[in-house]
N, C-alpha and C positions, 0 to 999 in steps of 0.2 A: 542292618536295618537301612532300607532305602528311603531317602527323603526327597520329595519333589517340591518345587516352588511354583505356584500358579499366580503370576502377577497380572494386574490389570487395573483399569480405572474403576470399574464396578460402580458406575454412577447412573443408575443403581444396578445392583446385582439382579439378574433375572434367571428364569428357569433354565435357560441354556447354560449359563455359568454354573448353576447348581448341578446340572447333569454332568458337566465336565469334572467337577470336584467329586461327585459321587463315583464316577468311573475311576478317577485317580485314586480315591480312597480304597477301592477294591483291589487295585493293582499294586499299590505301594504301601509301605508301612506307615509313613507319615507324610501329610500334605500340609504345606504352609501356604495359605492364601494371603496375598499381599496387595493391598490397595495403595495406589500411588498418586501423588500429586504430579500431574502431567502438564507442564507449561504449554505444550502444543495443543492441548484441548481447552485452553482458557480456564476460567473458573468453573468449578463443578456446581451442580445443583445442591449436592450434599457435601459437607466438609468431610475431611478424613475421619474424624471421630464418628460422625453419623454413618458414613459408609462402613466403617469397621463394625459398628453396632448392628447394622442391618445384615452384614455378612455373617456375623456370629449368630444372629437370630435365625437366619436362613439355613445355617449349616449345623445347628446344635444337635441334630440327630446323628452326626458322624463323630465317633470318638477319637479318631486319629487325625483330626483336622484342627489346626490352629490358625489364628488370624493376626496379621500385623499390618502396619502401614509404613511407608517410606517415601523419601523424596530424593533418592540417589540412583545410581545405576543399578539395574536389576542384578547384574553379575556381582556387585558388591554385597547386596542382600543375600544372594545365593551363597556366597562364601560365608557370610555371617551366620546363616541358619544351617550351614553344612549340607546344602542341597546337592544331591547327586545329579539331578536333572532339573531343567525348567520345563514346565508343561504349558502348552498353549492349545486352546480350542480352535477348531476350524469349522466355519459354516459353509463357505463357498470357495471356489478357486481364487477369487479376489483376495480372500484372507490369506491364502497360502503364499501368494506373491510377496506381500509385505512381511508376513511372519517368517518366511524363509530368509529374507534379507536380514532381519533382526537376529534370527537364530545363528546364521553364519557369522555375523558380527560378534555376537556374544561368545561363540565358541572361539573365535580368533583372539579376542582380548582376555578370555578367562579360562578356556578349556572346558567350560560347562556346556554340555550338549542340551538341545531342546527336543522334546518329544511332542508330537502333535496328536491330539485326540479329536476325531471328527464328532460333530454333534449329530444327534438324530435328526432326521428330516423334519420331525414335528417341532424342533427348536431352531432350525437353520435360518429362519427369517428374523429371529429376535435380535434386536439391537437396542442398547440403552437409550440412544438418541431418539429412536422412534417411540419407545415406551414413554420417555419424558414428554414428547410432543402429544401423544394420545392423552396422557394423564393431565397435561396442562389444560386441555379442552374437555375435561371430565369424561373422557372415553373409558370404556371398560378394559382394564389391563389385568384383571384378576386371573386370567388363564396364562398370563405371561410372566408373572412375578410371584415370589413367595408372599404369603399373607402379610407379614411385617412390612414388606416393601410397598405393597398396595396401600396399606394404611398410612405409611410415612408419606407417600406421594400425594395421597388425598389431603393430608394435613398441610403439606408444603404448599400445594397449589390453592387450598382454601385460604391459607394465610396470605398468599400473594394476591389473590383475587380480592380479598377484603381491603388490601392496601391500595390496589389499582382498580377501582370500579370502572366499568365501561359506561 
């Protein structure tokens, strides 16, 4: 049985992420999606528990996918979940440059290889940061995120707009 780990911030998960997980779930026996606390990305919009819940809601149609969260090295989690590979999605050449460096580092320190799955061109422009910004100003993000995420973003920004009226 082949297990892969798909780590990321997923703040929030979007349809490009879902596409990568769906592809991985067809290719491998078990997919572990892990949302992490990334100190380089400052504080997230959603906390780890909220992100995990949104990921679970977005991927509940896939039987061979589980969700976890972590705040350690990806390779430590890979060992813990007995992952054969780490999976990363690629949208553009710029993703490849940074992901290749991380993949080579992870292989060097752990022996776990990284496999890259390219996103479809229909999802290649999606980025959580841009989706958050559009949602913050009440833009339509329904074609970019799963329904549970669209609803959570709407509530999150409705709450913050009530607290900070203009």
